C-alpha positions as CSV (number, residue, x, y, z in Angstrom):
1,M,-16.8,-1.3,16.6
2,R,-14.8,-3.6,14.2
3,E,-11.7,-1.5,14.3
4,Q,-11.7,-1.4,18.1
5,I,-12.2,-5.1,18.4
6,L,-9.5,-5.9,15.8
7,T,-7.0,-3.5,17.4
8,V,-7.3,-5.3,20.7
9,I,-7.4,-8.9,19.5
10,E,-4.4,-8.3,17.2
11,K,-2.3,-7.8,20.3
12,N,-4.1,-10.4,22.5
13,S,-6.2,-13.0,20.7
14,R,-6.7,-14.8,24.0
15,I,-8.7,-12.0,25.6
16,D,-12.0,-13.2,27.0
17,I,-15.0,-11.9,25.1
18,K,-16.5,-10.5,28.4
19,E,-13.3,-8.7,29.2
20,L,-13.1,-7.3,25.7
21,A,-16.6,-6.0,25.9
22,V,-15.9,-4.3,29.2
23,L,-12.7,-2.8,27.9
24,L,-14.4,-1.4,24.8
25,G,-17.6,-0.4,26.6
26,L,-19.7,-2.6,24.3
27,N,-22.3,-5.3,24.8
28,E,-20.8,-8.8,25.2
29,L,-23.2,-10.4,22.7
30,D,-22.6,-7.7,20.1
31,V,-18.8,-8.3,20.4
32,A,-19.2,-12.1,20.1
33,N,-21.4,-11.7,17.1
34,E,-19.1,-9.2,15.4
35,I,-16.1,-11.5,15.9
36,K,-18.0,-14.5,14.5
37,A,-19.1,-12.4,11.5
38,M,-15.4,-11.3,10.9
39,E,-14.3,-14.9,11.1
40,E,-16.9,-15.9,8.5
41,E,-16.0,-13.1,6.2
42,G,-12.3,-13.9,6.4
43,V,-11.4,-10.5,8.0
44,I,-10.1,-12.6,10.9
45,G,-8.1,-15.4,9.1
46,G,-6.9,-17.3,12.2
47,Y,-5.3,-17.0,15.6
48,H,-1.6,-17.6,16.2
49,T,0.8,-18.0,19.1
50,L,4.0,-16.1,19.1
51,I,6.7,-18.4,20.4
52,D,10.3,-17.4,21.2
53,W,12.0,-20.5,19.9
54,E,15.3,-19.3,21.2
55,K,14.0,-20.1,24.7
56,T,13.3,-23.7,23.8
57,S,15.5,-26.7,23.0
58,I,13.8,-27.0,19.6
59,E,16.1,-26.1,16.7
60,K,14.5,-23.8,14.1
61,V,16.0,-21.7,11.4
62,N,14.1,-18.8,9.7
63,A,15.1,-17.1,6.5
64,L,13.8,-14.3,4.3
65,I,14.2,-15.0,0.6
66,E,14.0,-12.2,-1.9
67,V,12.7,-13.5,-5.2
68,R,12.8,-11.8,-8.6
69,V,10.3,-13.3,-11.0
70,T,8.8,-12.8,-14.5
71,P,5.1,-11.9,-14.0
72,Q,2.7,-14.0,-16.0
73,R,0.4,-12.3,-18.6
74,G,-3.0,-11.7,-17.2
75,Q,-2.1,-13.0,-13.7
76,G,0.8,-10.8,-12.7
77,F,2.5,-12.2,-9.6
78,D,-0.5,-14.0,-8.2
79,S,0.0,-17.4,-9.7
80,I,3.7,-17.7,-8.9
81,A,3.0,-16.5,-5.3
82,E,0.4,-19.1,-5.0
83,R,2.8,-21.9,-6.2
84,I,5.3,-20.7,-3.6
85,Y,3.0,-20.4,-0.6
86,Q,1.7,-24.0,-1.2
87,Y,5.0,-25.4,0.1
88,P,4.7,-26.3,3.8
89,E,8.1,-24.7,4.6
90,V,6.8,-21.3,3.5
91,S,5.3,-19.3,6.4
92,A,4.6,-16.1,4.4
93,V,4.8,-14.6,0.9
94,Y,4.7,-10.8,0.2
95,L,4.6,-8.8,-3.0
96,I,7.2,-6.1,-2.4
97,S,8.6,-3.0,-4.1
98,G,12.2,-2.5,-4.9
99,G,14.8,-4.7,-6.6
100,Y,12.9,-7.9,-6.0
101,D,9.3,-8.9,-6.5
102,L,8.4,-11.3,-3.7
103,L,9.6,-11.8,-0.1
104,V,9.3,-15.3,1.1
105,S,9.5,-16.2,4.8
106,L,10.7,-19.8,5.4
107,E,11.1,-22.1,8.4
108,G,13.4,-25.1,8.5
109,K,15.3,-27.3,10.9
110,S,18.7,-26.2,9.7
111,L,20.6,-23.9,7.4
112,K,21.0,-26.8,5.0
113,D,17.2,-27.4,4.9
114,I,16.6,-23.8,3.9
115,S,19.5,-23.8,1.3
116,L,18.1,-27.0,-0.2
117,F,14.6,-25.6,-0.4
118,V,15.9,-22.5,-2.2
119,S,18.1,-24.4,-4.6
120,D,15.9,-27.4,-5.3
121,K,12.4,-26.0,-5.2
122,L,12.3,-22.2,-5.3
123,S,15.1,-21.5,-7.8
124,T,13.9,-24.2,-10.2
125,L,10.4,-22.6,-10.7
126,D,10.2,-21.5,-14.4
127,T,9.3,-17.9,-13.7
128,V,12.0,-17.3,-10.9
129,L,14.9,-15.2,-12.3
130,S,16.9,-14.9,-9.1
131,T,16.9,-15.2,-5.3
132,A,18.8,-13.7,-2.4
133,T,18.7,-15.6,0.9
134,H,18.9,-13.9,4.3
135,F,19.1,-16.1,7.4
136,V,17.4,-14.6,10.5
137,L,20.1,-14.7,13.2
138,K,18.1,-13.2,16.0
139,K,14.6,-11.8,16.5
140,Y,14.4,-8.6,18.5
141,K,10.7,-7.9,18.0
142,D,8.1,-9.9,16.2
143,H,4.4,-9.1,15.6
144,G,4.7,-6.1,17.9
145,T,6.2,-8.1,20.8
146,I,9.7,-7.5,22.0
147,L,11.6,-10.8,22.3
148,A,15.1,-9.6,23.2
149,S,15.5,-9.3,26.9
150,N,17.0,-6.1,28.2
151,K,20.2,-6.9,30.1
152,T,21.1,-4.2,32.6
153,D,24.6,-3.0,32.6
154,E,26.0,-4.1,36.0
155,R,29.4,-2.4,35.5
156,E,30.2,0.3,38.1
157,T,30.5,3.8,37.0
158,F,34.0,5.2,37.3
159,T,34.4,8.9,38.0
160,P,37.9,10.3,38.4
C-alpha cells in the first residue's frame, strides 16, 4: 500500500484522500492513517509546489555548484554537507560520484548573488578544495513535470 500511495502523491500531493483511496481501491481511513504514519516516520518529508518562475515577474537565478572537498575522518562527507545545507540560499545538497563530491543547488536573486555566495561562503569553508558553478539558463523538465511549452512549427511545407 505504501508504494502505491507514494507513487501517486509524488506526482500530485494535492490529491484528495478520498480520491486517492478510490484510485488505489483502498479504504479511505487506511490511506489517511498510512499517510499520517509516513509523515511521522519522515518517509514523507514535506509537500512542495513546483513553480515555473519564468512565467512570473519575479527574478530568480538557479545554479548547480559542483564541490570537491576533503572528507573528515570518521564523518566522511556528512559534516561538510550539513554545514552547506544550513545556508538559506541552498535548496539541495547531494553526494555524487565522479570528479566532484557534492552537488549543491542554489537559488538567488541574481548571478552576482550566486557568485558572491560561492566565493564568500562556500569556497572559504576549510574542507572545500574547489568548486565549479553552472548557472541554470532554462528548465525544460523539473520533478517529472515538463515546463517548456511545445511551440508548433507554423511554417508551410514546400514541395517542388
